[in-house]
C-alpha positions in Angstrom: 141.3 -19.2 86.6 144.7 -19.7 88.1 148.0 -18.1 86.2 149.5 -21.6 85.2 145.8 -22.7 83.7 145.2 -19.2 82.0 148.6 -19.4 80.0 148.2 -23.0 79.2 144.6 -22.3 77.5 146.0 -19.0 75.8 148.8 -21.2 74.3 146.0 -23.8 73.1 143.8 -20.9 71.5 147.4 -19.6 69.9 148.1 -23.2 68.5 144.7 -24.1 67.3 144.7 -20.4 65.3 148.4 -20.9 64.3 147.1 -24.8 62.5 144.6 -23.1 61.0 146.5 -20.2 59.8 148.5 -22.5 58.3 146.2 -24.8 56.9 145.0 -21.8 55.1 148.4 -21.1 53.6 148.9 -24.6 52.3 145.5 -24.6 50.6 146.6 -21.5 49.1 149.8 -23.0 48.1 148.5 -25.7 46.6 145.6 -23.4 44.6 148.5 -21.2 43.2 150.5 -24.3 41.9 147.5 -25.7 40.7 146.9 -22.8 38.7 150.1 -21.9 37.5 150.4 -25.9 36.5 147.6 -25.4 34.7 148.8 -21.9 33.1 152.2 -23.5 32.0 150.0 -26.1 29.8 147.9 -23.5 28.1 151.4 -21.6 27.4 152.8 -24.3 26.0 149.7 -24.9 23.4 149.4 -21.0 22.4 153.3 -20.4 21.9 153.4 -24.3 20.5 156.7 -25.1 22.0 157.9 -25.3 25.5 161.0 -23.2 25.1 159.0 -20.5 24.2 157.1 -19.8 27.3 158.1 -17.5 29.9 157.4 -16.7 33.6 156.0 -13.4 32.9 153.2 -15.3 30.5 152.6 -18.1 32.8 152.4 -15.7 35.7 150.0 -13.5 34.0 147.8 -16.4 32.7 147.8 -17.7 36.3 146.7 -14.8 37.8 149.6 -14.0 39.7 152.5 -11.9 40.2 155.9 -13.0 39.1 157.1 -12.7 42.6 154.3 -15.1 43.8 156.1 -17.6 41.1 159.4 -17.3 42.4 157.8 -17.8 45.9 156.8 -21.4 44.2 159.3 -22.3 41.5 163.1 -21.1 40.3 162.0 -20.5 36.9 159.8 -22.9 34.0 162.3 -25.6 33.9 161.9 -26.1 38.1 158.0 -25.8 36.8 157.9 -28.9 34.9 160.4 -30.8 36.6 157.9 -30.7 39.4 155.3 -31.7 37.7 156.9 -34.2 36.1 158.0 -36.1 39.2 154.7 -35.8 40.9 153.3 -37.6 38.0 156.3 -40.3 37.6 155.4 -40.9 41.7 151.6 -41.5 41.1 152.0 -43.7 37.9 154.4 -46.2 39.4 152.1 -47.9 41.3 149.8 -48.0 38.9 152.2 -49.3 36.8 153.0 -51.8 39.3 149.2 -53.2 39.2 149.7 -53.1 35.8 152.9 -55.2 36.1 151.1 -57.6 38.0 148.8 -58.9 35.7 149.2 -63.3 34.6 149.4 -64.6 31.4 146.1 -65.9 32.3 144.3 -63.2 32.2 146.2 -61.2 29.6 144.9 -64.4 27.6 141.5 -64.0 29.0 141.5 -60.1 28.3 142.3 -60.5 24.8 140.0 -63.7 24.3 137.1 -61.4 25.1 138.4 -58.1 24.0 138.9 -57.0 27.5 141.4 -54.3 29.2 144.1 -55.8 31.0 143.7 -55.6 34.7 145.2 -51.7 35.4 145.1 -50.3 32.2 141.7 -48.7 32.9 143.4 -46.7 36.0 146.5 -45.3 34.1 144.4 -43.9 31.0 142.0 -42.5 33.7 144.8 -40.8 35.1 145.8 -38.7 32.3 142.7 -38.2 31.1 141.8 -36.9 34.2 145.1 -34.7 34.1 144.4 -32.4 30.8 147.5 -30.4 31.8 149.8 -33.3 31.0 149.2 -33.8 27.3 151.1 -30.5 25.8 154.0 -31.5 28.3 154.0 -35.1 26.2 153.3 -33.1 23.3 155.7 -32.4 20.1 155.8 -29.0 21.9 156.2 -29.7 25.1 159.3 -31.8 27.1 161.0 -34.7 25.1 162.5 -35.8 28.1 159.0 -36.3 30.1 157.9 -39.1 27.5 161.5 -40.6 28.3 161.2 -40.5 32.1 157.9 -42.2 31.7 159.5 -45.4 29.9 162.6 -45.5 31.7 160.0 -45.4 35.0 158.0 -48.1 33.0 160.9 -50.5 32.6 162.3 -49.6 36.0 158.6 -50.8 37.5 157.9 -54.2 35.4 161.4 -55.3 34.2 161.5 -58.1 37.3 158.0 -58.7 37.1 158.6 -59.0 33.2 161.9 -61.7 34.1 159.7 -63.9 35.9 159.2 -67.4 34.5 160.9 -66.2 31.1 162.3 -68.8 29.1 165.9 -68.8 28.9 166.0 -69.1 25.1 164.5 -65.6 25.3 166.9 -63.8 27.3 169.0 -62.6 23.8 165.4 -61.2 23.0 164.3 -59.6 26.4 165.7 -56.6 26.3 164.6 -55.2 22.5 161.1 -56.8 23.3 160.8 -55.0 26.6 162.2 -51.9 25.1 159.6 -52.0 22.0 157.0 -53.0 24.1 157.5 -49.9 26.6 157.9 -47.3 23.5 154.8 -48.8 21.3 152.6 -48.5 24.7 153.7 -44.9 25.4 154.0 -43.7 22.2 149.7 -45.0 21.3 148.9 -43.0 24.8 150.8 -39.8 23.3 148.7 -40.2 20.0 145.4 -40.8 21.9 146.1 -37.9 24.4 147.1 -35.6 21.1 144.2 -36.3 19.0 141.8 -35.4 21.7 141.1 -38.6 23.5 138.4 -39.4 21.1 138.2 -43.2 22.4 136.6 -43.7 25.9 139.4 -44.6 28.5 137.5 -48.1 28.4 137.6 -48.7 24.4 141.3 -47.2 24.8 142.3 -49.1 27.4 141.0 -53.2 25.6 142.4 -51.4 22.2 146.3 -50.8 23.7 145.5 -54.4 25.6 145.1 -56.1 22.2 147.4 -53.9 20.0 150.4 -55.8 22.4 149.4 -59.2 20.9 149.1 -58.1 17.0 151.0 -60.5 15.1 152.5 -58.6 11.9 150.1 -59.3 8.9 147.1 -59.5 11.2 146.3 -55.8 9.5 146.6 -57.2 6.2 144.7 -60.7 6.3 148.1 -62.5 6.2 149.1 -63.5 9.4 152.7 -63.9 9.9 153.6 -67.1 11.8 157.5 -67.1 13.3 159.4 -69.6 15.8 160.7 -66.8 18.5 162.6 -69.4 20.2 164.5 -70.1 17.1 165.2 -66.4 16.6 166.6 -66.4 20.1 168.9 -68.8 19.0 170.1 -67.0 16.1 170.7 -64.2 17.8 173.2 -66.2 19.9 174.8 -67.8 17.2 175.1 -64.1 16.2 176.8 -62.8 19.0 179.3 -65.9 18.9 180.2 -65.7 15.8 180.9 -62.1 16.2 183.2 -62.7 18.8 185.0 -65.2 17.1 
């Protein structure tokens, strides 16, 4: 073999070896990060409060050294932030899909007690990631829930405004806040109680809850005129400014 060809062949073999090594390192790194993620969740449950979780405890439970932990994360808040960032990024397209549901689709879902299109996928995401439950629980990170709500609002707001009755504009901001907070709250309750209901059943329930009227649970439905309330809100604002 000519020298130039030998050199080229040698470089190709070395390159392949480097790719394999890099791939192995990447897989090892992912395994380590998953182990640290799961260990964090277990330590939150054991300690009862995220603020009490230490690098040593998480490292020991994950079966790695503190040095290995610090090669991936600066501290516990950095690990928490990485998990939350990944979750928010994963959830955004799922929420976008949910927001695309039309009123006709929602009406059909309610009429037949079916889940809103996209809701099963969101609940499945959480059901398949048990490490998220402690972070969203009472001993977890309170800011995580707020981040989820903020992402949901940013994602659905423009879609929700499409076709909105102009008379409802004064009502809209508070309604959207109420709706998102309610749905995230129900999600957190489902996770906290061990997901006793199946994903499909919970998706149907959460869809129905958004349309429960005051009094429905007590055998006395209370009817009210939303547009009239919106007009009253406008009148109150004008009166307050006078």
